[in-house]
N, C-alpha and C positions, 0 to 999 in steps of 0.2 A: 829749224823750222818746226820739227816736230815737239821739242821741248816748250816751246812756246804754245804751240796747238793744246796740249794736254796741260799745260799751266793754267791756261784759259777754262778748259774744261772743269780742272779743279776748283777754280774760282768761283764758276757758275754753281756746281753744284754740293760746294762746301759753304755751310756758314761760317763768317767771321762772329767773332764773339768780343764786344766791347771790352776794353780793358779800364774802361773808366766806372763802369756800374758793376754790382756783385754780380758774381758767376755761381750759379747752382749745379751741382754733380748730385744726379740722383739713381741709385744703384738698389736693384731689389735681386734676391738670390731667385734663380732658376729651379722651379718645382719644390720650393722649400715646403710650403704649407702642405704639399701632396705626402710629403715623406714622413711615414709615420714613425720614423728612429728619430727624429727630431725634436726636440722640445723647444719651441721658440717663445714660450712665456713665462717662464722659470730663470731666474739668475742664479746659477751654483757653479760652482766650478767646472770650467770645459764645457758648460751648456753651450748651444746657440746664440743665444740673447749675451751671454756673458763673454764669448768670442767678439762679437761685435761691438760691444760696449769698450773692450780694450781696445778694437781696432778702431773706434771712434774717437778715442781718447789719443792714440797716438797721431790720428792725422789733423786731427783739430789743434794740437799742441804743434806738430811740425809746421804747419802750414797758417797758424792763427786763425782759425776760423770757426765756425759755428756748425755742429754736427747734431743732427735728429733722427733718432732709429727707434725702431719699435717693428713686432713681427718679422716680416720676412724684407727688410728695406731699410736704407739709410739716407740722407740727404747731407751732403756737405754745401755750406752757404759761404763762398770767399768775398770777403768784403773788399779785399785788394787782389783781383784775380792776377797781376803780375809776379806776385809771391809764387803762386803756381805755375803758371804759364813759362816764367822764365828757369823755372827747377824742372820741368817736362820737356822742353825743347831749345836745344841749343841755337835755333833761331829765331826764338822767341815767337814761334807762330802762334797766332790766337784762332785757327779754324777747330771749329767744333769736334771734328773727326778724330783730329789729332790729339786734342786734348782728353777728350773721354778714352781713347785706346789706351794710351800711354797710361793715364792715372787709374783705369779700371784692371791694366795689369798689376800696378803697385798694389791696388788694393787687394786684388784677387792672391796674390803672392804672400801678404801679411796677414790677411784672414786666415786661409787654409794653412799657414804653419801652426795655428793651435789644435787642429785636428788632423793629424797625418793620415788618418785611417780612412778619409772620404775626402773629396773636393767639391765645394760648392761652387758655381758658374754665375755670373752677373751679368745680367740686363743694365746699361748704363745709358744714362741721356745728360744731355748739357743745355745750358741757356743762361741768358742774362735776366736779371730783374731789376727794375729801380731801388735805389737806395733806401726810399720811403716803403718799399713792400717786403723788407725782410720778416718784420714782425706778423704780416698777413700772411706770408709763406709758411713760417713756423706753424701759426694756427690753424692754419690748411691741412699741415701735415699732420699735425697732432691729432685732428679729427679724425683724419684718413685712418691713423694708426690705431685710434680708439674702436673704430667701426670693426677692423681688422681682428683686433686683440680679443674683443668681446665676441665676436663671430667664432673666430677659434676656441676660446673657452666655452661657447656653450656646445660647438660640435663635439667637444671632448666628453661632455655631459650628455650626448646623446641627444642635441636636440635639431630636428630633422628641418632642413631649410633654413639655418640659422642666419645666412648671408641675405634672407630676404626680409628679416625683420627689421621694423624701423631702429634706430639706435637708442631712442630713450626706452622702447618695450624692453630691449637688451639689456640696458643696464638695471631694469626693474627686475627682469628676471635671472641677471647675474646676481643679486642681491639676496636669493633664495638659496644660495649655495654657502655652505660654511669655508669652502676655500676660496672665495673670492677675493678676500682680503688680500691674498697671496699676489693677485695682480694689479690692484689698486695702484702701486707706486710706478708701474710700468705702464698702463693702459693709455694715458696720453701721451705717451713717447718718454724718452730718456734724452736729454740734451747735455751737450757739452760745447763748451766757450773755452777757445785755446788752451785745452786739454783738461782745463776742470770741469766736473760734473755740475751740472746746473738745475736749480729749481725750475722747471718749464713755467709753472703759472705765475711765478716771480717776475721772469724774464719779459713774458706778455706782458706785465703790468710795468715794465721800465726797470726792473732792478735786475741784480745779479746776487743770488743767494748761492752760496756752493754747497755742493753736497759732498759728504765723504763717499769715496767710490768704495770702501771696504764694508764699513755696515751702515751705509746710509744716515748718519747722524748729520743733523744742520751745524756747520760752523757759526759762531757768533755774528762774526762781520756780514753785513749787508753793505754792498755798494752800489753807488749810482751808475747806471748801465753806462751814461756818456762818460762817466769818469773813468771806467774800467776800459775802454776801448783805446788803442793808441793812437 
């Protein structure tokens, strides 16, 4: 009796996610932007952003999914959710609480292996989106990352209330600083697809253009996005 009672409670207060439509998991680092010892806008060996990029590459390759990252957060988009769900749960449960709790532990463990001197905790959310909204979600996250990165950059230059400044004005202000070019390649977000680093603007135009993860040089081959997907 009690097993059935608590099972019904679980069903009532836990959301089941679709296995037929893409699954999104979003994670953001707890108190990362407030931590003055962390640099979240520079890609150098063992930097926060570099570690996040390596983590994105690993999970996007492992689960054949999309990852978009920038500032203090990362989103994974699983076009085939069963690939993830079957790996996380022996009973193939698609309850949102179980998916996010297990995946966030995997993510926490992998990311924090790159810096053993500190531990970053992550807030996690997951939800389903229609297949036709993947590009819209990537575009939405890209714009949000741009706001966060430019705000962080201006705050580093002692601009008061940078978060309250409209985005276009922020971009214009950033142009006044000699070191602004160093964040231009990451201000719109960094995108991975099936383990490959991808030009985010080309992705939104329906193409996949690989970027070398070591020196950011562009490969010659540009593939049609529909042919690239399994």
